[in-house]
ZAMARGU-4260 file (C-alpha; in steps of 0.2 Angstrom, whole numbers, plus 5000, padded with zeros to 4 digits):
<rodrens>
0) 4994/5224/4969 | 4989/5206/4968 | 4973/5201/4973 | 4979/5188/4987 | 4974/5192/5003
5) 4969/5185/5021 | 4953/5181/5028 | 4946/5192/5043 | 4943/5185/5060 | 4924/5187/5057
10) 4925/5177/5041 | 4933/5162/5052 | 4922/5165/5068 | 4909/5178/5068 | 4893/5181/5059
15) 4902/5182/5042 | 4909/5165/5044 | 4912/5157/5027 | 4901/5142/5020 | 4916/5133/5017
20) 4923/5134/5035 | 4906/5130/5042 | 4906/5113/5033 | 4925/5110/5034 | 4930/5119/5050
25) 4943/5131/5053 | 4956/5119/5057 | 4968/5117/5043 | 4983/5106/5038 | 5000/5113/5035
30) 5011/5108/5022 | 5029/5100/5025 | 5036/5115/5015 | 5027/5127/5026 | 5034/5117/5043
35) 5052/5118/5036 | 5050/5137/5033 | 5046/5139/5051 | 5027/5136/5051 | 5020/5129/5069
40) 5011/5113/5066 | 5004/5101/5080 | 5015/5088/5085 | 5003/5076/5093 | 4993/5076/5078
45) 4986/5058/5074 | 4996/5057/5056 | 5010/5066/5051 | 5003/5070/5034 | 4988/5078/5041
50) 4994/5090/5055 | 4986/5106/5058 | 4995/5123/5059 | 4993/5141/5064 | 4988/5152/5050
55) 4985/5171/5050 | 4969/5182/5048 | 4971/5200/5044 | 4961/5207/5059 | 4969/5215/5073
60) 4965/5212/5092 | 4963/5231/5096 | 4979/5230/5106 | 4993/5230/5093 | 4991/5210/5090
65) 4984/5201/5076 | 4969/5187/5076 | 4976/5170/5070 | 4968/5152/5070 | 4977/5140/5080
70) 4980/5122/5077 | 4965/5117/5085 | 4954/5130/5073 | 4952/5141/5088 | 4955/5160/5087
75) 4971/5167/5096 | 4982/5182/5098 | 4998/5182/5089 | 5012/5195/5090 | 5014/5203/5073
80) 5032/5200/5071 | 5032/5181/5074 | 5038/5169/5060 | 5029/5154/5065 | 5012/5160/5059
85) 5007/5151/5042 | 4999/5158/5027 | 4983/5151/5020 | 4979/5164/5007 | 4963/5169/5000
90) 4957/5175/4982 | 4941/5185/4979 | 4931/5181/4961 | 4917/5190/4952 | 4910/5175/4946
95) 4911/5156/4944 | 4917/5157/4926 | 4932/5168/4930 | 4941/5157/4945 | 4957/5154/4940
100) 4964/5137/4938 | 4979/5126/4930 | 4967/5121/4916 | 4957/5106/4923 | 4940/5108/4928
105) 4935/5109/4946 | 4927/5095/4957 | 4913/5095/4968 | 4917/5086/4984 | 4904/5075/4993
110) 4899/5089/5006 | 4896/5100/4990 | 4911/5111/4991 | 4919/5116/4974 | 4938/5112/4973
115) 4949/5119/4961 | 4968/5118/4957 | 4976/5135/4955 | 4995/5138/4954 | 5009/5126/4960
120) 5020/5125/4976 | 5032/5113/4987 | 5019/5104/4997 | 5026/5087/5002 | 5043/5081/5007
125) 5050/5065/4999 | 5054/5049/5006 | 5071/5044/5012 | 5077/5034/4998 | 5070/5048/4986
130) 5080/5062/4997 | 5095/5051/4995 | 5092/5049/4975 | 5088/5067/4973 | 5104/5074/4985
135) 5115/5061/4974 | 5109/5067/4957 | 5111/5086/4964 | 5128/5084/4971 | 5135/5077/4954
140) 5127/5091/4944 | 5113/5078/4936 | 5096/5088/4940 | 5091/5100/4927 | 5084/5117/4933
145) 5066/5122/4926 | 5069/5140/4930 | 5055/5142/4942 | 5060/5148/4960 | 5052/5149/4976
150) 5056/5164/4989 | 5056/5162/5008 | 5063/5173/5022 | 5081/5169/5026 | 5080/5176/5043
155) 5075/5168/5059 | 5073/5178/5073 | 5059/5190/5077 | 5068/5205/5077 | 5076/5205/5059
160) 5069/5211/5043 | 5063/5201/5029 | 5078/5197/5017 | 5074/5185/5003 | 5080/5167/5000
165) 5077/5159/4983 | 5076/5141/4982 | 5077/5133/4963 | 5066/5121/4956 | 5074/5105/4948
170) 5066/5091/4937 | 5069/5072/4938 | 5059/5059/4930 | 5046/5070/4925 | 5042/5077/4943
175) 5047/5094/4950 | 5057/5096/4967 | 5065/5110/4978 | 5080/5108/4988 | 5075/5117/5005
180) 5085/5121/5020 | 5075/5119/5036 | 5073/5137/5046 | 5064/5132/5061 | 5056/5143/5074
185) 5068/5138/5088 | 5087/5132/5088 | 5088/5114/5092 | 5071/5110/5089 | 5066/5095/5079
190) 5052/5091/5070 | 5045/5076/5060 | 5038/5077/5043 | 5026/5067/5033 | 5039/5054/5028
195) 5043/5050/5046 | 5060/5059/5046 | 5065/5072/5059 | 5074/5087/5055 | 5083/5102/5063
200) 5087/5119/5057 | 5099/5120/5042 | 5095/5101/5037 | 5091/5099/5019 | 5074/5092/5013
205) 5069/5088/4996 | 5050/5094/4993 | 5040/5089/4978 | 5031/5103/4969 | 5012/5100/4968
210) 4997/5109/4962 | 4988/5120/4975 | 4971/5114/4980 | 4958/5128/4983 | 4940/5129/4992
215) 4927/5139/4983 | 4915/5149/4994 | 4902/5152/4980 | 4891/5163/4991 | 4906/5174/4997
220) 4914/5174/4979 | 4931/5170/4988 | 4942/5154/4986 | 4953/5148/5001 | 4968/5137/5000
225) 4963/5120/5007 | 4981/5120/5018 | 4992/5132/5026 | 5003/5132/5011 | 5017/5145/5018
230) 5027/5151/5034 | 5042/5160/5039 | 5037/5178/5034 | 5032/5190/5048 | 5015/5198/5047
235) 5023/5215/5051 | 5042/5217/5056 | 5037/5231/5069 | 5030/5218/5082 | 5014/5228/5080
240) 4999/5230/5070 | 4995/5246/5074 | 4992/5254/5056 | 4977/5244/5053 | 4980/5244/5035
245) 4983/5227/5029 | 4990/5233/5012 | 5004/5240/5020 | 5009/5225/5031 | 5025/5214/5027
250) 5014/5198/5024 | 5004/5207/5010 | 5019/5215/5003 | 5026/5197/5001 | 5010/5190/4994
255) 5011/5204/4982 | 5029/5203/4976 | 5033/5185/4978 | 5018/5173/4982 | 5006/5178/4969
260) 5020/5178/4954 | 5028/5161/4960 | 5010/5152/4962 | 5007/5155/4943 | 5025/5152/4936
265) 5021/5137/4931 | 5004/5137/4923 | 5005/5135/4904 | 5022/5126/4906 | 5015/5110/4914
270) 5006/5098/4904 | 4989/5097/4907 | 4986/5084/4921 | 5004/5081/4922 | 5002/5078/4942
275) 4986/5068/4941 | 4982/5050/4941 | 4983/5045/4921 | 4966/5039/4920 | 4958/5054/4928
280) 4967/5064/4917 | 4961/5055/4901 | 4943/5056/4908 | 4943/5073/4912 | 4953/5083/4899
285) 4948/5072/4883 | 4967/5068/4880 | 4966/5053/4867 | 4973/5037/4875 | 4990/5029/4868
290) 4990/5011/4863 | 4997/5007/4880 | 4983/5015/4889 | 4972/5006/4878 | 4979/4988/4882
295) 4984/4990/4901 | 4970/4985/4913 | 4982/4991/4928 | 4973/5003/4939 | 4989/5006/4949
300) 4993/5024/4952 | 5006/5029/4940 | 5019/5035/4953 | 5016/5020/4963 | 5022/5009/4948
305) 5040/5001/4949 | 5052/4996/4938 | 5055/4977/4935 | 5071/4969/4942 | 5083/4961/4931
310) 5076/4945/4937 | 5058/4949/4935 | 5062/4955/4917 | 5072/4939/4913 | 5057/4927/4920
315) 5045/4937/4910 | 5053/4933/4893 | 5057/4915/4899 | 5037/4914/4902 | 5033/4922/4886
320) 5045/4908/4877 | 5058/4919/4871 | 5076/4915/4871 | 5088/4926/4882 | 5108/4929/4882
325) 5114/4936/4899 | 5131/4945/4897 | 5141/4952/4912 | 5155/4949/4923 | 5158/4932/4934
330) 5151/4932/4950 | 5135/4942/4949 | 5123/4927/4948 | 5117/4926/4930 | 5118/4906/4931
335) 5111/4906/4950 | 5097/4918/4947 | 5090/4906/4932 | 5092/4890/4942 | 5082/4899/4957
340) 5068/4902/4943 | 5069/4885/4936 | 5076/4873/4948 | 5073/4858/4936 | 5082/4867/4922
345) 5093/4857/4910 | 5111/4862/4912 | 5123/4861/4898 | 5142/4869/4901 | 5151/4873/4885
350) 5170/4871/4885 | 5183/4871/4872 | 5188/4855/4874 | 5170/4846/4874 | 5165/4832/4863
355) 5154/4838/4850 | 5141/4824/4852 | 5137/4832/4869 | 5127/4845/4859 | 5122/4838/4842
360) 5123/4819/4846 | 5131/4805/4838 | 5130/4789/4827 | 5133/4772/4832 | 5145/4765/4820
365) 5142/4748/4820 | 5121/4751/4817 | 5121/4768/4809 | 5108/4773/4822 | 5107/4791/4828
370) 5110/4795/4846 | 5103/4811/4852 | 5113/4820/4865 | 5108/4818/4884 | 5101/4836/4886
375) 5088/4833/4872 | 5082/4816/4878 | 5081/4824/4894 | 5069/4836/4888 | 5058/4825/4879
380) 5057/4814/4893 | 5050/4826/4904 | 5035/4829/4894 | 5032/4810/4888 | 5020/4799/4896
385) 5024/4785/4906 | 5022/4773/4891 | 5032/4785/4880 | 5046/4785/4891 | 5046/4766/4891
390) 5047/4765/4873 | 5061/4778/4872 | 5070/4767/4885 | 5067/4750/4874 | 5075/4759/4859
395) 5081/4777/4857 | 5076/4777/4839 | 5058/4778/4846 | 5063/4797/4853 | 5060/4804/4835
400) 5042/4799/4834 | 5038/4801/4851 | 5046/4819/4850 | 5033/4823/4836 | 5019/4819/4847
405) 5026/4829/4862 | 5030/4844/4851 | 5011/4845/4846 | 5006/4842/4865 | 5018/4854/4872
410) 5009/4869/4862 | 4996/4868/4875 | 5007/4868/4891 | 5011/4883/4902 | 5026/4874/4910
415) 5043/4880/4902 | 5057/4869/4900 | 5074/4880/4902 | 5089/4873/4892 | 5104/4883/4901
420) 5120/4885/4890 | 5132/4891/4901 | 5149/4901/4896 | 5143/4902/4879 | 5154/4917/4877
425) 5169/4909/4883 | 5172/4896/4870 | 5178/4897/4852 | 5168/4900/4838 | 5168/4881/4833
430) 5159/4877/4849 | 5148/4891/4847 | 5142/4885/4830 | 5136/4869/4838 | 5121/4877/4845
435) 5116/4888/4831 | 5100/4877/4827 | 5096/4873/4845 | 5094/4892/4849 | 5084/4896/4832
440) 5072/4882/4830 | 5075/4872/4847 | 5080/4857/4836 | 5094/4845/4836 | 5102/4840/4820
445) 5103/4822/4822 | 5097/4808/4810 | 5080/4815/4803 | 5081/4830/4816 | 5075/4830/4833
450) 5061/4842/4836 | 5062/4848/4856 | 5047/4852/4865 | 5037/4869/4857 | 5039/4874/4877
455) 5057/4873/4878 | 5066/4890/4881 | 5085/4892/4877 | 5096/4903/4890 | 5113/4905/4888
460) 5127/4915/4898 | 5144/4922/4896 | 5156/4937/4899 | 5160/4951/4888 | 5178/4955/4883
465) 5181/4968/4896 | 5177/4956/4910 | 5186/4941/4905 | 5203/4939/4895 | 5195/4922/4887
470) 5179/4929/4882 | 5175/4927/4863 | 5165/4938/4852 | 5148/4929/4848 | 5147/4926/4829
475) 5134/4938/4822 | 5122/4925/4815 | 5120/4918/4831 | 5119/4934/4841 | 5103/4937/4829
480) 5096/4921/4834 | 5092/4927/4852 | 5077/4936/4856 | 5084/4945/4870 | 5102/4950/4874
485) 5104/4957/4892 | 5120/4966/4898 | 5120/4964/4917 | 5129/4973/4930 | 5130/4967/4949
490) 5115/4976/4957 | 5117/4977/4975 | 5098/4979/4980 | 5093/4963/4968 | 5107/4953/4976
495) 5102/4956/4994 | 5084/4953/4991 | 5085/4939/4978 | 5100/4931/4984 | 5108/4936/5001
500) 5091/4935/5011 | 5084/4918/5005 | 5102/4910/5005 | 5105/4917/5023 | 5121/4926/5018
505) 5128/4933/5035 | 5120/4947/5042 | 5135/4957/5044 | 5139/4956/5026 | 5122/4963/5022
510) 5122/4976/5036 | 5140/4982/5031 | 5135/4984/5011 | 5120/4993/5016 | 5129/5005/5029
515) 5143/5007/5016 | 5130/5013/5002 | 5120/5024/5015 | 5137/5033/5021 | 5142/5036/5003
520) 5126/5043/4998 | 5123/5029/4985 | 5110/5022/4993 | 5093/5023/4982 | 5078/5011/4983
525) 5083/4994/4990 | 5080/4986/4975 | 5090/4997/4964 | 5104/5002/4975 | 5117/5000/4961
530) 5135/4993/4958 | 5146/4985/4970 | 5157/5000/4977 | 5168/5001/4961 | 5166/4997/4944
535) 5177/4981/4939 | 5187/4989/4928 | 5193/5002/4943 | 5195/4986/4955 | 5206/4977/4942
540) 5217/4991/4939 | 5219/4996/4958 | 5235/4989/4965 | 5237/4985/4984 | 5253/4988/4995
545) 5261/4972/4988 | 5258/4977/4970 | 5245/4966/4966 | 5229/4969/4957 | 5215/4973/4970
550) 5201/4961/4973 | 5184/4965/4966 | 5170/4964/4979 | 5158/4956/4967 | 5143/4945/4974
555) 5152/4929/4973 | 5166/4936/4984 | 5154/4942/4998 | 5145/4925/4998 | 5162/4918/5002
560) 5166/4931/5015 | 5148/4925/5022 | 5155/4907/5023 | 5170/4911/5030 | 5162/4921/5044
565) 5150/4907/5047 | 5165/4893/5049 | 5174/4905/5060 | 5158/4907/5072 | 5156/4888/5072
570) 5175/4885/5076 | 5175/4899/5089 | 5160/4893/5098 | 5165/4874/5098 | 5182/4880/5107
575) 5194/4877/5093 | 5202/4891/5094 | 5206/4890/5114 | 5222/4900/5119 | 5223/4908/5100
580) 5221/4927/5096 | 5204/4926/5088 | 5205/4944/5081 | 5220/4940/5072 | 5213/4924/5065
585) 5197/4932/5058 | 5207/4947/5052 | 5218/4937/5041 | 5205/4927/5035 | 5196/4942/5029
590) 5210/4950/5021 | 5213/4936/5010 | 5195/4940/5003 | 5195/4958/5005 | 5207/4974/4999
595) 5217/4979/5013 | 5208/4995/5014 | 5192/4988/5017 | 5196/4973/5027 | 5199/4984/5044
600) 5182/4994/5040 | 5173/4978/5037 | 5179/4969/5053 | 5175/4984/5064 | 5156/4984/5057
605) 5157/4965/5061 | 5163/4967/5078 | 5150/4981/5083 | 5143/4979/5102 | 5126/4973/5096
610) 5111/4963/5104 | 5105/4946/5099 | 5087/4943/5100 | 5086/4936/5116 | 5093/4951/5123
615) 5081/4962/5116 | 5068/4951/5123 | 5074/4952/5140 | 5077/4971/5137 | 5060/4975/5133
620) 5055/4971/5151 | 5069/4977/5160 | 5073/4992/5150 | 5090/4997/5142 | 5106/5006/5148
625) 5112/5020/5136 | 5127/5008/5133 | 5116/4995/5126 | 5108/5006/5113 | 5115/5011/5094
630) 5126/5026/5093 | 5127/5030/5075 | 5122/5024/5059 | 5133/5011/5057 | 5128/5004/5074
635) 5109/5005/5069 | 5113/4995/5053 | 5123/4982/5064 | 5109/4980/5075 | 5097/4979/5063
640) 5105/4965/5054 | 5110/4957/5070 | 5092/4954/5074 | 5088/4945/5058 | 5090/4930/5067
645) 5076/4931/5078 | 5063/4917/5077 | 5045/4920/5076 | 5042/4922/5095 | 5055/4935/5095
650) 5053/4945/5079 | 5039/4956/5086 | 5050/4962/5100 | 5066/4965/5088 | 5053/4975/5078
655) 5048/4987/5092 | 5066/4988/5097 | 5071/4993/5079 | 5057/5006/5078 | 5061/5014/5093
660) 5080/5014/5094 | 5085/5013/5076 | 5073/5023/5068 | 5055/5018/5058 | 5066/5019/5041
665) 5076/5002/5047 | 5060/4994/5050 | 5055/4990/5032 | 5072/4984/5028 | 5071/4972/5042
670) 5055/4966/5037 | 5062/4961/5020 | 5078/4953/5027 | 5067/4943/5042 | 5055/4938/5029
675) 5065/4932/5015 | 5055/4922/5002 | 5047/4911/5017 | 5028/4914/5015 | 5024/4909/5034
680) 5036/4924/5038 | 5029/4935/5026 | 5011/4931/5034 | 5019/4936/5051 | 5027/4952/5044
685) 5010/4957/5036 | 5001/4954/5052 | 5013/4964/5061 | 5013/4978/5049 | 4994/4980/5050
690) 4993/4981/5068 | 4988/4999/5071 | 5001/5012/5077 | 4991/5017/5093 | 4996/4998/5099
695) 5014/5002/5098 | 5010/5020/5105 | 5000/5011/5120 | 5016/5000/5123 | 5027/5015/5124
700) 5015/5024/5135 | 5015/5010/5146 | 5032/5010/5148 | 5033/5029/5150 | 5020/5027/5164
705) 5029/5013/5174 | 5044/5025/5172 | 5035/5040/5181 | 5031/5051/5166 | 5012/5047/5163
710) 5009/5066/5162 | 5015/5066/5144 | 5004/5052/5140 | 4988/5063/5148 | 4993/5079/5138
715) 4994/5068/5122 | 4976/5063/5125 | 4970/5081/5129 | 4977/5087/5113 | 4971/5071/5103
720) 4952/5077/5111 | 4954/5094/5104 | 4957/5089/5087 | 4939/5083/5085 | 4926/5095/5081
725) 4915/5089/5096 | 4930/5092/5107 | 4935/5108/5099 | 4917/5115/5104 | 4919/5110/5122
730) 4934/5120/5125 | 4930/5136/5115 | 4917/5149/5111 | 4917/5160/5097 | 4925/5174/5106
735) 4937/5161/5115 | 4953/5172/5116 | 4967/5161/5120 | 4985/5168/5120 | 4997/5163/5107
740) 5010/5150/5111
</rodrens>
């Protein structure tokens, strides 16, 4: 038998009330994991992450029921066979030195209470993006099992006896998760968890495993979990607590047989401080700092740090003065993203039939003077003074002396001059060899040698052979002269955020791509969604009904589709298609760009019955009919992207519409799209995001009142009042005996 137990009602409310409860109160937050297992939580709590829950004591009421602590911290009678009561275990100890922990010293909070971490359990449900990522990895078998399991009750009805259900633990990117099937108290009941997502019976939720925090009552020599950590198990299946023997109850049996062991199963197998903030781990455990920890001044929490996008890492290399070769399929924006970073770059497209003097310069046969190539002259002129520019224009031979002066000056410059060598991998080795010295030393071998400014950075692009029949291997000596070689793939998320939004790609294109990924289970973080539907090799092998190769839907082709849609809409509005079948016109236009099996699907998405920003603004005042609102996930994406065209006076109304009718998860996506790279729009979105949620709720409450349902707002206010310590005191005495829900 384990030492895990429950508090008595006297320890919660009576003369023996624990000091920790006197200071913190009897209200206890309930974990997402406990809610998913059937635990009752307050729906009207101020925060989804801090919702109180019901939890058992081990005291009977003298009438075959059990005393419990309800969501307002008040003593309540509860039927022993209910499964919605939560578990807030207590653990007696003999001395402070004997308190079990995960190996990390306890901390004393501001109110003087000693807090320790002991054991591990699933706690908080993951975000929607992480849910999709984990579910996808699970389905394709890419999650590794840790060997740990967590046991719950598979039954739901009060009259059924306990039957164990095991949840395996999986590891992903250094963290641990459990895949939980929601087993709520009522069929048809829907609960919203801390990630803002709503769950019904049978829904799958991924829950992260975390250390369990305990509050230590040093006077009573007992420690109590800070939160309600478990639920769904009956106190007693007989419906009565008439044995008065807690050690024989179902809840005690469950804690002895399962919970006590599962709390401890990870102790010793997890690295000390693995779940803690990195800097805190170093300070508290004395672990030596690594080189990166010593050098890095960043105080951002480790879990909040993100990976750089391809564009960000390319920019980092260039700003460090390091040359870069970008390889990848055509149409993914290799050249375009460099141009967006450095609009004044010096562009040099390499071709097999180009004249060598465009790269290495030439010699005037009559005078014998060396004539540098245009790109070299441009680079030097960018850094030259007005007087130096005049001297170069008067006599090109002055460029050599001036280049030396510019080179010395440019060592102190923070500005980077980018020379873009486009299509380097698509030219013959003879043309590639022309740029050897340029890449290695930033020098042009003409005359005595022309040294380019020290802040010049060489960037080259090209296709690998698997993506282009005209691609050439890069000679090894030249390949080694590049500081970095990046093999790129057409990542959807980066294209959307870095190209599609700022270049105003048609909203239907953006919405369709996102909905396609969401429906296929491929959607991950928006900045790293992944490949465009099919790898290019697959697309090239695919044959359509006419025996032709399938068209690969790369970024360039989607930009072309966007142009087609805009042109079609302009002509349609201008009346150029009067008397014509416009559906046929747009269908044939799209089929000329997309594979046949995708063209119909895309057209259906494009033609969804959405609302315009003007209609949304009007609708918020007069209300909507059911026909006005989105019905499924495709329509939610359609509505969300259609409202990207909102102006600054309409965006607040559009955000409210999306929050209410498309679910809050679409709001963050909408904000990114609407603002793009416009600083003014970013400020507007920032202000709207900082608007207290209470104002949004107030708007909805006002609407409910106008519709004759003000009672719900009044009930919400009443519950909110109960959540405060003062409010609770008004409605309870220590012996207040409320009936259970």
